[in-house]
C-alpha positions as CSV (number, residue, x, y, z in Angstrom):
1,M,70.5,70.4,-158.0
2,K,69.3,73.8,-158.8
3,R,67.6,75.8,-155.4
4,I,65.5,78.1,-155.6
5,Q,64.6,79.6,-151.7
6,L,60.9,80.9,-152.0
7,E,59.7,83.7,-149.6
8,I,55.5,83.5,-148.9
9,K,53.5,86.5,-148.4
10,V,50.3,85.8,-147.4
11,L,48.1,88.2,-148.5
12,S,44.7,86.9,-147.5
13,P,43.8,83.9,-144.9
14,L,44.4,80.6,-145.9
15,A,42.2,77.5,-145.4
16,I,45.0,74.8,-146.4
17,G,42.7,71.8,-144.2
18,R,44.0,68.5,-142.9
19,K,41.6,66.1,-143.5
20,K,41.2,62.9,-140.6
21,P,39.6,60.0,-142.0
22,G,36.1,59.4,-140.2
23,G,36.4,62.8,-139.8
24,S,34.2,65.9,-140.4
25,V,36.0,68.5,-139.6
26,S,38.9,69.5,-141.5
27,E,41.5,70.7,-139.6
28,A,44.1,74.0,-140.3
29,A,47.2,72.7,-140.7
30,D,49.9,74.7,-139.2
31,Y,52.3,75.3,-142.2
32,I,52.2,75.1,-146.1
33,P,52.9,71.4,-147.3
34,G,54.1,71.3,-150.3
35,S,51.8,69.2,-152.4
36,V,49.7,72.4,-152.2
37,I,52.8,74.6,-153.4
38,R,52.9,72.3,-155.9
39,G,49.9,72.4,-157.3
40,A,49.1,75.8,-156.9
41,M,51.8,76.2,-159.8
42,A,51.0,73.6,-161.8
43,A,47.6,75.1,-161.8
44,V,48.6,78.8,-163.1
45,M,50.9,76.8,-165.2
46,L,48.1,74.9,-167.4
47,Q,46.4,78.2,-167.3
48,Q,48.6,80.6,-168.6
49,S,49.3,77.9,-171.5
50,G,45.5,77.4,-171.6
51,R,45.4,73.8,-171.2
52,Q,43.3,73.6,-167.9
53,N,41.3,70.8,-168.9
54,A,44.1,68.9,-170.7
55,D,44.8,65.4,-170.1
56,L,48.2,65.8,-168.2
57,S,49.2,62.4,-169.7
58,E,49.3,64.2,-172.9
59,V,51.1,67.7,-171.6
60,G,54.8,67.6,-172.4
61,G,57.6,70.7,-172.4
62,D,58.7,71.8,-170.1
63,F,55.4,70.7,-167.2
64,Q,56.4,67.7,-168.0
65,A,60.2,68.4,-166.7
66,L,58.8,70.0,-163.6
67,F,56.1,67.8,-163.3
68,L,55.7,64.6,-164.3
69,S,59.1,63.3,-164.9
70,E,60.9,60.8,-163.5
71,N,63.2,63.2,-161.9
72,A,60.5,65.9,-161.5
73,A,61.1,68.9,-159.6
74,I,60.7,68.9,-155.3
75,F,58.7,70.9,-153.5
76,H,59.3,71.7,-149.4
77,N,56.9,72.3,-147.2
78,G,56.3,75.9,-146.0
79,Y,57.4,77.0,-143.1
80,P,56.3,80.0,-140.9
81,A,59.3,82.5,-140.7
82,S,57.8,85.4,-139.0
83,A,58.6,86.0,-135.0
84,K,59.2,88.8,-133.0
85,V,61.9,90.0,-130.0
86,K,61.4,92.0,-127.7
87,N,63.4,95.3,-128.7
88,E,66.4,97.5,-127.1
89,G,63.8,100.3,-126.5
90,D,60.3,99.6,-126.2
91,G,58.3,97.9,-128.5
92,E,58.4,94.9,-130.5
93,L,61.0,94.1,-133.6
94,P,59.6,91.7,-136.3
95,I,62.0,89.2,-137.5
96,V,61.9,86.8,-140.8
97,A,64.0,84.5,-140.5
98,D,66.5,83.1,-143.4
99,E,66.2,79.2,-142.4
100,V,63.5,77.2,-140.5
101,Q,63.7,73.8,-139.1
102,V,61.8,71.3,-136.9
103,L,63.0,70.4,-134.0
104,P,64.3,67.1,-133.0
105,A,61.5,64.7,-131.4
106,T,64.3,64.4,-128.6
107,A,64.1,68.0,-127.6
108,V,62.0,68.1,-124.1
109,S,61.2,71.7,-122.3
110,S,59.9,72.5,-119.1
111,K,56.3,71.7,-117.8
112,T,55.4,74.5,-116.7
113,K,57.3,77.2,-118.6
114,P,58.1,75.1,-121.7
115,G,59.9,77.8,-124.4
116,F,63.6,78.9,-125.2
117,K,65.2,81.1,-122.6
118,R,63.9,85.0,-123.9
119,E,63.5,87.8,-121.4
120,R,60.2,90.0,-122.2
121,N,58.7,92.8,-119.7
122,G,61.2,91.9,-117.4
123,K,60.2,88.0,-117.4
124,C,61.6,85.2,-119.0
125,E,59.2,83.2,-120.8
126,G,59.7,80.4,-121.3
127,N,62.5,77.8,-118.8
128,G,64.6,76.8,-121.8
129,V,64.6,74.2,-124.6
130,F,67.4,70.7,-124.7
131,D,68.2,68.2,-126.8
132,T,68.8,64.5,-124.7
133,L,69.8,62.1,-128.2
134,I,73.3,62.2,-127.0
135,D,73.1,61.9,-123.2
136,R,70.2,58.8,-123.6
137,F,72.4,57.1,-125.9
138,C,75.7,57.6,-123.6
139,A,72.7,56.8,-120.5
140,E,71.9,53.8,-122.4
141,G,76.2,52.7,-122.9
142,Y,76.8,52.2,-119.2
143,D,73.4,51.0,-118.1
144,S,72.2,54.1,-116.7
145,L,68.9,55.7,-116.7
146,Y,68.1,58.8,-117.7
147,D,65.3,61.3,-116.4
148,P,66.3,65.0,-116.9
149,S,64.6,67.4,-115.1
150,C,64.5,71.1,-116.0
151,P,67.6,73.0,-115.7
152,T,66.6,75.1,-113.2
153,E,66.4,76.0,-109.4
154,K,63.0,74.1,-108.5
155,G,64.2,71.0,-111.3
156,E,60.7,71.0,-112.6
157,R,59.6,68.4,-114.9
158,V,60.5,68.4,-118.0
159,E,58.6,67.6,-121.7
160,P,58.7,66.5,-125.0
161,Y,58.5,70.1,-126.8
162,S,58.1,70.1,-131.4
163,G,57.5,72.6,-133.0
164,F,59.7,74.8,-135.8
165,Y,62.1,76.7,-134.8
166,S,65.0,79.3,-136.1
167,H,68.7,80.0,-134.9
168,S,70.2,83.4,-136.0
169,Q,71.7,87.2,-134.2
170,Y,68.5,86.9,-131.8
171,G,68.9,83.9,-130.5
172,Y,66.7,80.8,-130.5
173,L,63.6,81.5,-131.9
174,K,59.9,79.5,-132.0
175,H,57.7,80.0,-135.0
176,S,54.0,79.2,-135.3
177,V,50.7,80.4,-136.5
178,T,47.4,81.5,-135.3
179,K,44.5,80.3,-136.4
180,R,40.7,82.1,-136.6
181,L,36.8,80.4,-137.6
182,L,35.4,82.3,-140.2
183,T,31.6,81.4,-140.5
184,R,29.7,80.8,-143.9
185,V,26.6,80.9,-145.3
186,G,25.1,78.5,-148.9
187,I,23.6,80.6,-150.6
188,N,20.2,79.1,-152.3
189,R,20.8,79.3,-156.4
190,C,17.9,80.3,-157.5
191,R,17.1,83.3,-155.5
192,A,20.2,83.7,-154.8
193,T,19.6,84.5,-150.6
194,S,20.7,82.6,-147.6
195,E,19.3,78.5,-147.3
196,S,18.6,77.6,-144.4
197,E,20.6,75.1,-141.9
198,I,23.9,75.7,-144.2
199,L,26.0,77.5,-141.9
200,Y,29.0,76.3,-141.9
201,S,32.5,77.4,-140.5
202,L,36.0,77.2,-142.2
203,E,38.9,77.4,-139.8
204,V,42.0,78.9,-141.4
205,L,45.4,80.9,-141.1
206,N,45.9,84.0,-140.5
207,E,47.5,86.6,-143.5
208,S,49.0,88.9,-140.7
209,F,50.1,89.1,-136.7
210,P,50.6,91.9,-134.5
211,V,54.0,93.5,-133.0
212,E,53.9,96.3,-130.4
213,S,55.6,99.8,-131.4
214,K,57.4,101.6,-128.2
215,H,54.3,103.3,-128.4
216,K,52.3,100.6,-127.2
217,S,50.0,100.4,-130.6
218,K,49.9,97.2,-133.2
219,D,51.1,97.3,-136.1
220,W,49.2,94.4,-138.2
221,L,52.6,93.0,-141.1
222,P,51.6,90.1,-143.3
223,V,53.0,86.7,-142.1
224,I,56.5,85.1,-144.4
225,Y,56.4,82.0,-145.0
226,R,59.8,79.6,-146.4
227,S,59.9,77.1,-148.8
228,S,61.6,76.0,-151.8
229,I,61.6,73.6,-154.9
230,L,64.5,71.5,-155.9
231,V,64.9,71.5,-159.5
232,N,67.7,69.3,-161.5
233,D,68.0,71.2,-164.5
234,D,69.9,74.9,-164.9
235,N,67.8,76.4,-166.9
236,L,64.5,74.9,-165.8
237,A,65.3,76.7,-162.5
238,Q,65.5,79.8,-164.3
239,L,62.7,79.7,-166.0
240,M,61.2,78.3,-163.0
241,T,62.5,81.3,-160.7
242,D,61.0,83.8,-163.1
243,F,58.0,82.4,-163.4
244,I,57.0,82.3,-159.5
245,N,58.3,86.0,-159.1
246,A,55.8,87.3,-161.9
247,H,52.8,85.7,-160.7
248,T,50.2,85.8,-158.4
249,F,48.9,82.5,-156.6
250,R,46.1,81.1,-154.1
251,F,46.9,78.4,-152.1
252,G,44.5,76.2,-150.5
253,G,40.8,75.9,-150.8
254,A,37.6,78.4,-150.9
255,A,40.2,80.5,-153.3
256,S,37.2,81.7,-155.2
257,R,36.0,83.2,-152.1
258,G,39.1,85.7,-152.3
259,L,41.3,82.5,-149.8
260,G,44.7,82.2,-150.3
261,K,46.1,85.0,-152.0
262,V,49.6,84.9,-151.8
263,K,53.1,86.7,-152.9
264,I,56.3,84.8,-153.7
265,E,59.3,86.0,-154.0
266,A,62.1,83.4,-155.4
267,N,66.1,83.5,-155.3
268,R,68.8,80.9,-156.6
269,V,71.0,79.7,-154.0
270,E,73.1,77.2,-153.3
271,P,72.2,74.3,-151.9
272,N,73.3,73.6,-148.7
273,T,76.7,71.4,-148.0
274,D,78.3,71.9,-144.8
275,V,77.5,67.5,-143.6
276,A,80.8,66.3,-143.4
277,S,81.1,69.6,-141.0
278,R,77.6,68.7,-139.1
279,I,78.8,65.1,-138.7
280,K,82.6,66.3,-136.9
281,K,81.3,68.1,-134.8
282,F,78.4,65.7,-133.8
283,N,80.7,63.0,-133.2
284,A,83.1,65.2,-131.2
285,A,80.4,66.3,-129.2
286,L,79.3,62.2,-128.7
287,Q,82.6,61.2,-128.0
288,Q,82.8,64.0,-125.0
289,R,79.9,63.0,-123.8
290,W,81.1,60.0,-123.6
291,R,83.9,60.5,-121.6
292,E,82.0,62.8,-118.6
293,W,80.2,60.3,-118.1
294,G,82.6,57.4,-118.0
295,N,84.1,60.0,-115.2
296,L,80.9,58.9,-113.1
297,F,80.0,55.6,-114.1
298,G,83.3,54.1,-114.8
299,N,85.3,54.2,-118.6
300,R,83.8,52.2,-120.9
301,P,85.3,52.4,-124.6
302,L,83.7,53.8,-127.0
303,E,82.7,52.0,-130.8
304,N,85.3,53.1,-133.1
305,R,82.7,54.2,-135.5
306,V,81.1,57.0,-137.2
307,Y,78.2,58.0,-135.6
308,F,75.4,60.3,-137.5
309,T,71.4,61.1,-137.4
310,L,68.8,61.6,-139.3
311,D,66.3,64.0,-138.9
312,L,63.2,64.4,-140.6
313,Q,62.0,67.6,-141.4
314,S,59.3,66.9,-142.7
315,D,56.5,63.8,-143.1
316,A,57.9,60.8,-144.4
317,I,56.0,58.3,-145.7
318,L,58.0,54.7,-145.4
319,T,57.9,52.1,-146.8
320,E,59.7,47.9,-146.1
321,N,58.4,44.9,-147.1
322,W,55.4,46.7,-148.5
323,Q,54.6,47.3,-145.0
324,R,54.0,51.1,-144.0
325,T,56.8,51.4,-141.2
326,M,57.5,54.3,-138.9
327,V,60.9,53.6,-138.7
328,I,64.4,53.8,-141.2
329,S,66.3,50.5,-140.9
330,S,69.9,50.0,-141.5
331,D,68.0,48.3,-144.9
332,M,66.7,51.1,-145.9
333,L,69.2,53.5,-145.5
334,R,71.1,51.7,-147.4
335,Q,68.7,51.5,-150.1
336,F,67.9,55.4,-149.9
337,S,71.3,55.8,-150.1
338,Q,72.4,53.2,-153.2
339,L,74.9,52.0,-150.6
340,T,73.7,48.2,-150.7
341,D,76.4,46.8,-149.6
342,Y,78.4,49.3,-146.3
343,P,77.8,48.9,-143.2
344,V,75.8,50.6,-141.2
345,E,73.9,50.1,-137.9
346,L,70.7,51.8,-136.6
347,H,70.8,51.9,-132.6
348,V,67.8,53.7,-131.3
349,A,65.0,55.4,-133.1
350,Y,62.2,58.3,-131.9
351,S,59.2,58.3,-134.2
352,S,55.6,59.0,-133.9
353,Y,52.4,58.3,-137.0
354,D,49.3,59.4,-137.8
355,Y,46.9,59.6,-141.0
356,I,46.8,62.1,-143.5
357,S,44.8,62.4,-147.1
358,G,43.7,65.3,-149.1
359,W,42.4,66.1,-152.4
360,N,44.0,66.0,-156.2
361,S,42.5,68.6,-158.1
362,A,44.0,67.6,-161.4
363,W,41.9,64.4,-161.1
364,G,38.9,65.5,-158.8
365,L,39.4,62.4,-156.8
366,M,40.5,62.2,-153.0
367,K,43.5,61.4,-152.1
368,D,44.7,57.6,-150.6
369,V,44.6,57.5,-146.8
370,E,48.7,57.2,-145.6
371,L,50.6,56.1,-142.9
372,I,53.1,59.8,-142.3
373,T,55.5,59.2,-139.8
374,N,55.5,62.7,-138.5
375,K,58.2,65.2,-138.8
376,G,61.2,65.4,-135.9
377,A,61.4,61.9,-136.5
378,V,65.1,61.1,-135.5
379,Y,67.0,57.9,-136.2
380,L,70.9,57.3,-134.9
381,F,73.0,55.4,-137.5
382,S,76.6,54.9,-137.2
383,T,79.5,53.7,-139.9
384,I,82.9,52.9,-139.7
385,K,85.4,55.3,-140.0
386,D,86.7,53.2,-143.7
387,K,83.6,54.2,-145.6
388,E,82.9,57.3,-143.8
389,K,83.6,59.5,-146.7
390,D,81.5,57.0,-148.6
391,W,78.3,57.8,-146.5
392,I,79.1,61.7,-146.5
393,E,78.6,61.8,-150.2
394,A,75.0,60.2,-150.1
395,L,74.0,61.5,-147.5
396,E,74.4,65.2,-149.0
397,R,72.4,63.6,-151.3
398,L,69.5,62.4,-148.9
399,E,68.6,65.7,-148.6
400,L,68.5,66.9,-151.3
401,K,65.6,63.9,-152.6
402,G,64.3,62.8,-149.7
403,V,63.3,59.4,-148.1
404,G,60.3,57.3,-149.5
405,D,57.0,58.0,-151.5
406,R,55.8,61.4,-151.9
407,T,59.3,63.0,-152.3
408,Y,58.1,65.3,-154.9
409,E,55.7,66.4,-152.3
410,G,57.8,67.6,-150.0
411,F,57.1,64.1,-147.9
412,G,61.0,62.3,-146.4
413,Q,62.7,65.9,-146.2
414,V,65.7,64.9,-143.9
415,Q,68.4,66.8,-142.2
416,V,71.6,64.9,-141.0
417,C,72.3,65.7,-137.7
418,N,70.9,68.4,-136.3
419,K,72.6,71.6,-134.5
420,F,69.9,71.0,-132.1
421,H,71.3,67.6,-130.9
422,L,74.6,69.4,-129.4
423,V,72.5,71.9,-126.8
424,F,72.7,69.9,-123.4
425,R,70.8,70.7,-120.6
426,E,73.6,72.6,-118.8
427,D,73.5,75.1,-121.8
428,A,69.6,74.9,-122.4
429,K,68.5,77.9,-124.6
């Protein structure tokens, strides 16, 4: 598959609602869903062709191949890539990460002072973040309890630490977005004046963030998001890249009121195929940690198998035996990977759930309420060494296509052996 990397620059506030069933308030999401990106681009394509009111089942050509075919393009979520670090002199340095990932559910940090270790104004902003997956697996293997504490002199309690992060020459950085409420009044269409008793607020994602200069003044810079599109055909990928660079889009709601304007820079890049390297490093770290636990509790043999994790980088819609589930079972993984007769074993799963809905602009209808498995979920599997090569090839395909339903909207994006699993307590970042 061909990968199109997107750098999304926000030019006006984004009203991207995350409707929760049973509630009357539409909260803003913390990122740009792939379904929003997909819908906005499809709308502009139809508008440019003069067929915005056409029956989608009758629309063919490139639009059919990109949005309606069996091998439709896959639109990944857009995650915030903007951050800032302390400059060597006075002030702050704005950073735009090349790749933004989701912290695994097994990551923890101090309860009293959470966050990555980073000095700011002579003080440490956080007590560090580390991962617990491998240590928990080893503790269970040695019939021992594992109750980690923060790696500081005080040894504070730790709690799960979630969100978006990146790793670069500046170390580990946390990425997040800020929000604000925009209050609006309804307009009477007959009198063209404000309508009484119609006052509402929109929660929006801010379009800019402040960066302190060396003169202690604040510069406001546009917020940047990272996303990508996977396309099967090389010619379609090039056409899509040219189309994106030539147009301005609007994401989310309230577009007629000036919200949601973005400018996207698209570039074609090669898909990441270092799955074999990540699995090798993960197994080396697991075996080393197993030996260290053995020095404390008496050595026990570790099964001669190949271990790997599946880390959800986006929410997933999972179904097993026609029922919604939060766990990717061994049978489901064999089905996703199309290795139905290959041995694989699920050892542990860390996941949680939520509900999600949405609005289908093409049909003018609400989308079904879906039970989703939250991004960041972690599943630890193993297989026999004789089948390692076959599983690596299958997992490389799985990273591109995703798992579960509605993957073309960005759901079910997975990563094999997230590198953060190798960050242990004594090396908290």
